[in-house]
C-alpha positions as a printed Julia matrix, in Angstrom:
490×3 Matrix{Float64}:
 -33.0   -60.59   -0.79
 -35.5   -63.36   -1.5
 -34.11  -65.45    1.36
 -34.27  -62.58    3.84
 -37.83  -61.72    2.77
 -38.91  -65.35    3.1
 -37.36  -65.77    6.58
 -38.91  -62.52    7.83
 -42.32  -63.4     6.4
 -42.37  -66.94    7.78
 -41.08  -65.71   11.15
 -44.02  -63.31   11.43
 -46.48  -66.02   10.42
 -45.08  -68.62   12.83
 -44.91  -66.08   15.66
 -48.54  -64.99   15.23
 -49.71  -68.6    14.79
 -48.07  -69.8    17.99
 -49.19  -66.69   19.87
 -52.75  -67.66   18.93
 -52.27  -70.98   20.74
 -50.53  -69.2    23.62
 -53.3   -66.63   24.07
 -56.11  -69.17   24.43
 -53.96  -71.48   26.58
 -53.29  -68.72   29.07
 -56.92  -67.53   28.83
 -58.0   -70.91   30.16
 -55.15  -71.05   32.72
 -53.21  -73.74   30.85
 -49.47  -73.84   31.45
 -47.21  -73.13   28.46
 -43.8   -74.53   29.29
 -41.83  -73.21   26.29
 -42.47  -70.79   23.48
 -39.87  -70.81   20.7
 -39.36  -68.9    17.49
 -37.22  -71.14   15.24
 -36.07  -74.61   16.21
 -33.39  -75.05   18.86
 -31.7   -78.36   18.08
 -28.72  -78.65   20.46
 -28.47  -74.9    21.13
 -30.56  -71.76   21.56
 -29.58  -68.25   20.56
 -31.64  -66.85   23.44
 -33.54  -68.17   26.45
 -35.54  -65.95   28.78
 -37.71  -66.68   31.8
 -39.13  -64.61   34.63
 -38.9   -65.9    38.18
 -37.96  -64.51   41.56
 -39.4   -61.15   40.53
 -37.03  -60.54   37.59
 -36.15  -61.76   34.1
 -33.24  -64.13   33.55
 -31.48  -64.54   30.2
 -29.13  -67.09   28.61
 -27.38  -66.59   25.28
 -26.09  -69.35   22.96
 -26.92  -71.96   25.57
 -27.41  -75.71   25.09
 -28.74  -76.69   28.52
 -31.23  -74.89   30.73
 -30.06  -74.62   34.39
 -31.93  -76.74   36.94
 -33.02  -73.63   38.82
 -35.05  -72.64   35.73
 -37.07  -75.88   35.86
 -40.67  -75.22   36.87
 -40.48  -77.95   39.54
 -37.74  -76.02   41.32
 -39.49  -72.65   41.15
 -41.67  -71.01   43.75
 -45.39  -71.79   43.24
 -46.1   -68.28   41.98
 -43.45  -68.71   39.24
 -44.27  -72.2    38.03
 -46.73  -70.95   35.4
 -44.09  -68.75   33.79
 -43.13  -69.65   30.23
 -39.57  -70.18   29.0
 -39.2   -67.98   25.92
 -36.54  -68.76   23.35
 -35.09  -68.18   19.89
 -33.54  -71.13   18.11
 -30.96  -71.08   15.35
 -32.8   -73.05   12.63
 -35.16  -70.5    10.97
 -37.75  -72.99    9.79
 -40.62  -72.62   12.24
 -41.27  -72.57   15.95
 -43.46  -74.15   18.59
 -45.63  -73.57   21.66
 -45.11  -76.36   24.22
 -48.47  -76.62   26.0
 -48.45  -78.76   29.13
 -50.49  -81.95   28.88
 -50.84  -81.93   25.1
 -49.5   -84.63   22.78
 -47.91  -82.83   19.84
 -44.61  -82.6    17.98
 -42.83  -81.64   21.22
 -43.87  -84.67   23.32
 -45.61  -88.05   23.34
 -47.79  -89.91   25.85
 -44.76  -91.03   27.9
 -43.87  -87.38   28.57
 -47.12  -86.67   30.39
 -47.65  -86.86   34.13
 -49.33  -90.01   35.42
 -52.34  -88.09   36.63
 -53.75  -85.08   34.73
 -53.04  -81.84   36.51
 -55.57  -78.95   36.61
 -53.17  -76.7    34.67
 -52.72  -79.19   31.81
 -54.34  -79.09   28.39
 -55.84  -82.57   28.79
 -57.66  -81.48   31.97
 -59.56  -78.68   30.26
 -63.09  -78.95   28.9
 -63.4   -80.03   25.28
 -64.64  -76.62   24.07
 -61.7   -74.93   25.78
 -59.24  -77.34   24.14
 -60.94  -76.65   20.8
 -60.31  -72.91   21.28
 -56.67  -73.51   22.24
 -55.9   -75.73   19.24
 -57.83  -73.46   16.83
 -56.15  -70.31   18.09
 -53.23  -70.43   15.65
 -55.44  -70.82   12.58
 -57.79  -68.09   13.79
 -54.97  -65.6    14.38
 -53.37  -66.36   10.99
 -56.68  -65.75    9.22
 -57.35  -62.53   11.13
 -53.75  -61.41   10.5
 -54.21  -61.87    6.75
 -57.4   -59.8     6.71
 -55.72  -57.11    8.82
 -52.7   -56.99    6.5
 -54.93  -56.67    3.44
 -56.88  -53.91    5.19
 -53.66  -52.01    5.97
 -52.4   -52.51    2.39
 -55.55  -50.95    0.93
 -55.53  -48.18    3.54
 -51.87  -47.29    2.87
 -51.4   -47.92   -0.85
 -54.97  -47.93   -2.09
 -55.97  -50.25   -4.9
 -54.62  -50.26   -8.46
 -56.57  -52.14  -11.08
 -55.89  -52.55  -14.78
 -59.23  -53.07  -16.55
 -58.91  -56.08  -18.83
 -59.58  -54.03  -21.96
 -56.99  -51.35  -21.14
 -53.96  -53.54  -21.92
 -53.54  -52.08  -25.4
 -51.03  -54.71  -26.54
 -53.23  -57.56  -25.31
 -51.94  -60.61  -23.47
 -49.5   -63.5   -23.86
 -51.09  -66.9   -23.3
 -49.9   -70.2   -21.9
 -49.14  -72.87  -24.51
 -52.25  -74.79  -23.4
 -54.45  -71.83  -24.39
 -52.5   -71.37  -27.62
 -53.45  -74.95  -28.48
 -57.07  -74.05  -27.75
 -56.93  -71.26  -30.34
 -55.78  -68.18  -28.43
 -53.2   -65.87  -30.0
 -50.72  -63.43  -28.47
 -52.37  -60.03  -28.41
 -55.91  -61.34  -27.79
 -57.97  -59.57  -25.13
 -60.57  -61.69  -23.35
 -63.9   -59.9   -23.23
 -66.38  -62.6   -22.13
 -66.51  -66.13  -20.74
 -69.66  -68.14  -21.43
 -71.42  -64.89  -22.28
 -70.45  -63.15  -19.03
 -68.54  -59.9   -19.61
 -65.05  -59.91  -18.09
 -63.45  -56.72  -16.77
 -60.91  -57.83  -14.11
 -57.69  -59.73  -14.85
 -57.64  -61.75  -11.62
 -61.3   -62.75  -11.86
 -60.79  -63.82  -15.47
 -57.77  -65.97  -14.55
 -59.73  -67.72  -11.81
 -62.82  -68.25  -13.97
 -60.76  -69.77  -16.78
 -58.99  -72.14  -14.44
 -61.7   -73.11  -11.99
 -65.13  -72.75  -13.63
 -64.89  -75.2   -16.59
 -65.67  -72.58  -19.27
 -67.12  -73.71  -22.6
 -66.63  -70.6   -24.73
 -64.25  -67.67  -24.37
 -64.74  -64.55  -26.48
 -61.68  -62.45  -27.35
 -61.04  -59.22  -29.21
 -58.28  -59.92  -31.73
 -56.27  -57.41  -33.79
 -56.24  -58.45  -37.46
 -54.74  -57.14  -40.68
 -57.32  -55.26  -42.78
 -56.75  -57.66  -45.66
 -57.79  -60.64  -43.51
 -61.38  -61.86  -43.63
 -62.62  -63.09  -40.27
 -66.2   -63.9   -39.38
 -67.23  -63.91  -35.76
 -69.49  -66.78  -34.75
 -72.09  -64.48  -33.22
 -72.51  -62.07  -36.13
 -76.2   -61.97  -37.13
 -75.67  -61.12  -40.8
 -72.47  -63.07  -41.44
 -70.32  -59.93  -41.43
 -67.38  -59.59  -39.02
 -67.84  -57.4   -35.96
 -64.94  -54.97  -36.34
 -63.66  -51.73  -34.9
 -60.92  -49.83  -36.69
 -58.19  -48.64  -34.33
 -55.54  -47.55  -36.83
 -54.83  -47.48  -40.52
 -53.19  -50.87  -40.22
 -55.28  -52.96  -37.85
 -58.88  -53.88  -37.2
 -60.23  -55.68  -34.15
 -62.6   -58.6   -34.54
 -64.47  -60.61  -31.95
 -63.6   -64.31  -32.01
 -65.29  -67.07  -30.0
 -63.0   -69.89  -28.85
 -64.47  -73.24  -27.77
 -62.62  -74.74  -24.8
 -62.16  -78.48  -25.26
 -61.98  -79.51  -21.58
 -61.13  -78.69  -17.98
 -58.02  -76.5   -18.09
 -57.06  -77.13  -14.46
 -56.61  -80.85  -14.97
 -54.47  -80.35  -18.1
 -52.14  -77.56  -17.07
 -48.84  -78.21  -15.32
 -49.35  -77.5   -11.59
 -46.52  -74.96  -11.45
 -48.05  -73.03  -14.38
 -51.52  -72.72  -12.86
 -51.03  -69.0   -12.08
 -49.7   -68.18  -15.55
 -52.63  -68.74  -17.91
 -52.03  -65.32  -19.4
 -49.84  -62.3   -18.73
 -50.04  -58.67  -19.78
 -48.06  -57.83  -22.92
 -46.04  -54.68  -22.26
 -43.49  -52.62  -24.15
 -39.87  -52.91  -23.01
 -39.48  -49.62  -21.09
 -36.45  -49.11  -18.82
 -37.35  -48.18  -15.23
 -33.92  -48.49  -13.58
 -30.57  -50.25  -13.81
 -28.96  -52.96  -11.7
 -25.48  -52.19  -10.31
 -22.89  -52.55  -13.08
 -25.59  -52.61  -15.76
 -24.37  -53.44  -19.28
 -27.28  -51.5   -20.72
 -26.28  -48.34  -18.86
 -22.68  -48.7   -19.98
 -23.93  -49.09  -23.54
 -25.78  -45.78  -23.45
 -29.35  -46.64  -22.42
 -31.24  -44.24  -20.19
 -34.21  -44.51  -17.85
 -37.43  -44.2   -19.87
 -36.01  -45.68  -23.08
 -38.55  -47.8   -24.97
 -36.92  -50.6   -26.97
 -38.63  -51.48  -30.25
 -36.07  -53.5   -32.23
 -33.03  -55.8   -31.95
 -30.45  -55.72  -34.75
 -33.01  -54.04  -36.98
 -35.72  -56.66  -36.31
 -38.94  -55.02  -35.09
 -40.1   -56.29  -31.69
 -42.91  -54.41  -29.97
 -43.18  -56.14  -26.58
 -41.08  -57.38  -23.68
 -41.78  -61.12  -24.11
 -40.52  -61.14  -27.7
 -37.45  -59.07  -26.82
 -36.62  -61.22  -23.79
 -36.86  -64.44  -25.8
 -34.7   -63.04  -28.6
 -32.07  -61.78  -26.13
 -31.74  -65.33  -24.82
 -30.83  -66.4   -28.36
 -28.34  -63.51  -28.67
 -26.46  -64.18  -25.41
 -22.74  -63.36  -25.28
 -22.96  -60.99  -28.23
 -23.12  -57.28  -29.03
 -26.69  -56.3   -29.97
 -27.95  -53.12  -31.59
 -31.04  -51.89  -29.74
 -33.46  -49.6   -31.54
 -35.31  -47.42  -29.05
 -37.39  -44.3   -28.64
 -36.11  -41.59  -26.31
 -38.1   -38.39  -25.86
 -40.0   -39.18  -29.04
 -36.86  -39.65  -31.15
 -35.61  -42.96  -32.56
 -32.04  -43.87  -31.59
 -29.79  -46.92  -31.62
 -27.34  -48.12  -28.97
 -25.1   -51.17  -28.81
 -25.05  -53.34  -25.68
 -22.96  -56.41  -24.83
 -25.54  -59.04  -23.75
 -24.34  -61.47  -21.05
 -24.39  -65.27  -21.2
 -27.91  -65.45  -19.77
 -29.38  -62.98  -22.25
 -29.54  -60.19  -19.64
 -28.56  -56.53  -19.98
 -29.08  -55.38  -16.37
 -32.3   -53.36  -16.36
 -35.5   -53.15  -14.33
 -38.64  -52.7   -16.41
 -41.66  -50.47  -16.02
 -44.64  -52.35  -14.59
 -47.79  -52.49  -16.66
 -49.56  -50.49  -13.94
 -47.22  -47.6   -14.84
 -47.74  -47.95  -18.59
 -51.46  -48.49  -19.09
 -54.55  -46.61  -17.94
 -55.24  -48.01  -14.48
 -57.93  -47.22  -11.96
 -56.57  -46.13   -8.58
 -58.81  -46.04   -5.51
 -57.78  -44.61   -2.13
 -59.36  -45.77    1.14
 -59.4   -44.58    4.72
 -58.63  -47.28    7.25
 -62.31  -47.83    8.04
 -63.23  -47.89    4.35
 -60.46  -50.43    3.78
 -61.82  -52.91    6.37
 -64.67  -54.39    4.26
 -62.46  -54.25    1.14
 -59.65  -56.13    2.91
 -62.04  -58.72    4.36
 -63.73  -59.29    1.0
 -60.42  -59.59   -0.84
 -58.93  -61.92    1.78
 -61.96  -64.21    1.72
 -61.85  -64.3    -2.09
 -58.17  -65.26   -2.0
 -58.86  -68.02    0.53
 -61.74  -69.59   -1.43
 -59.8   -69.39   -4.7
 -56.81  -71.13   -3.12
 -59.03  -73.84   -1.63
 -60.7   -74.51   -4.98
 -57.39  -74.61   -6.83
 -56.09  -77.44   -4.59
 -58.05  -79.77   -6.86
 -55.0   -79.69   -9.1
 -53.06  -81.75   -6.53
 -55.33  -84.72   -7.25
 -54.58  -84.78  -10.97
 -52.1   -87.19  -12.58
 -49.06  -84.94  -12.05
 -50.53  -83.06   -9.1
 -47.69  -83.92   -6.75
 -45.39  -81.91   -9.02
 -47.28  -78.81   -7.96
 -46.04  -79.13   -4.39
 -43.34  -76.58   -3.67
 -41.0   -76.09   -0.75
 -38.95  -73.2     0.52
 -37.53  -72.52   -2.94
 -41.02  -72.01   -4.35
 -41.99  -69.75   -1.46
 -38.81  -67.7    -1.85
 -39.52  -67.36   -5.57
 -42.73  -65.5    -4.77
 -40.74  -62.51   -3.54
 -39.19  -60.01   -5.98
 -35.43  -59.59   -6.45
 -35.64  -55.96   -5.34
 -37.11  -55.14   -1.93
 -40.7   -53.88   -2.01
 -42.77  -53.43    1.12
 -45.95  -53.67   -0.93
 -44.91  -57.04   -2.38
 -43.65  -58.25    1.0
 -46.92  -57.57    2.81
 -49.09  -58.81   -0.06
 -47.22  -62.14   -0.2
 -47.14  -62.42    3.61
 -50.93  -61.99    3.74
 -51.37  -64.7     1.11
 -49.02  -67.05    2.98
 -50.97  -66.39    6.19
 -54.16  -67.54    4.45
 -52.4   -70.61    3.06
 -50.98  -71.46    6.5
 -54.41  -71.07    8.08
 -56.07  -73.27    5.46
 -53.37  -75.97    5.48
 -53.53  -76.2     9.26
 -57.24  -77.07    9.28
 -56.72  -80.05    6.96
 -57.55  -83.05    9.2
 -54.08  -84.61    9.21
 -52.77  -85.85   12.58
 -49.81  -83.66   13.46
 -51.51  -80.53   12.14
 -53.98  -78.44   14.11
 -56.73  -79.86   11.9
 -56.09  -83.37   13.24
 -56.43  -82.17   16.84
 -59.57  -80.21   15.9
 -61.21  -83.33   14.4
 -60.39  -85.45   17.45
 -61.75  -82.77   19.79
 -64.94  -82.34   17.74
 -65.37  -86.13   17.8
 -65.11  -86.01   21.59
 -67.69  -83.21   21.81
 -70.14  -85.11   19.58
 -69.67  -88.61   21.0
 -68.65  -87.6    24.53
 -65.83  -90.14   24.22
 -62.28  -88.89   24.53
 -59.57  -90.61   22.43
 -56.91  -92.27   24.58
 -53.46  -90.77   24.95
 -52.0   -93.84   23.24
 -54.28  -93.37   20.21
 -53.32  -89.71   19.98
 -49.63  -90.64   20.18
 -49.93  -93.14   17.31
 -51.96  -90.69   15.23
 -49.39  -87.98   15.91
 -46.56  -90.27   14.77
 -48.37  -91.19   11.55
 -49.22  -87.57   10.87
 -45.66  -86.36   11.41
 -44.34  -89.1     9.1
 -46.78  -87.96    6.4
 -45.75  -84.35    6.87
 -42.07  -85.27    6.51
 -42.85  -87.11    3.27
 -44.72  -84.07    1.94
 -41.8   -81.85    2.99
 -39.32  -84.08    1.14
 -41.48  -84.21   -2.0
 -42.09  -80.45   -2.0
 -38.44  -79.49   -1.6
 -37.4   -82.29   -3.94
 -39.63  -80.72   -6.59
 -37.84  -77.41   -6.03
 -34.47  -79.07   -6.56
 -35.64  -80.84   -9.74
 -37.13  -77.58  -11.01
 -33.87  -75.77  -10.3
 -31.97  -78.46  -12.22
 -34.31  -77.99  -15.17
 -36.4   -81.17  -14.9
């Protein structure tokens, strides 16, 4: 399921990106020789081209017939593009005539520039053509976010509404956080949103984080901001009180956290409530039912999912007695846990368990919300790239395995479109990085030409393209190598 979701998502992103180039190329009457979804090494699944007043198709073909070559076509058909689908689902390309890119080098160009070639167009027109893919990806992301908010609305869990608090990354535990803490302020600024709090912790170099911490009544805790030396407390039950604790952060968290953990500073603590069962579920065979809330394992009290999950890993390949509440009544069932500590259940999401705020939008109301959210995601991603320049930053690079891991095991259209929108923003941003071989490299060279009125030679562009592609291959190897090492447990 993850593989299918990843291929579909990347296919949509590549298609829209290349169509952005295609649109501006045709707008300025530039010939596009080939337009391919997926790569077609040796063979194509489909080729299609219109000439002689009708469409012609080839299936599972390795060589295009001579009569399809633009030189052999009637003048009115020579501008027609060859459309194709390759068999390697890892990208695609738009072969623009007269442009040095990954599909051709300087030796492939005609001796004299032709009026329908990219290199014959004005600099501002070439800038539009090469920027078209990035522009369309960015607009696509904002449109997807707009449609998400218009269709599903917006669910938010206020930071304080997670009644069981949060689980924290080991780096924050070392700083003084405890499981169950609820962050209420950072450097004196009140925090209400989970996502904003995550970003502020990671990116804004906080000095002091204030948390609300459940404590035993017998404990004596003094908050650092109490005026009279007495703890600031609020009784929530006969057993617990809540005190405010200020935690001093000893340094920049972003430069100290492992790159792959940068999105996991803290997670919502939730009870273990069964939402559904996987096919052949051991839990279902053992007598569990949808809605059961597990509270103990072999008589040992465990209130939240993270504790239960960890303990199940230690109890793998054994029969475990689960204490649970069903319809308000305590019961026990015995389940044979598999070798990976799994029992075959899907869990209730915290949005279903805690008091969330849901907001519905019409399509037009969703437009500014989608644009604002998309821009926020883009800027946050750009700022977080600083982690790549830390000591172990290269370990944060991820390949197709990392991308596939973003998608859930069970199909969800909401998750699919949310992740696709994020990947569209990432693709847009990565493509404007001024690396030869990426759109950003072409953009820089074109801007240089506009400013200096001096056009780089075809030979220079060819060398730059070669260097850029070599760098990209290295990055691709490192990224996917990291995925393999991560999969092997390193």
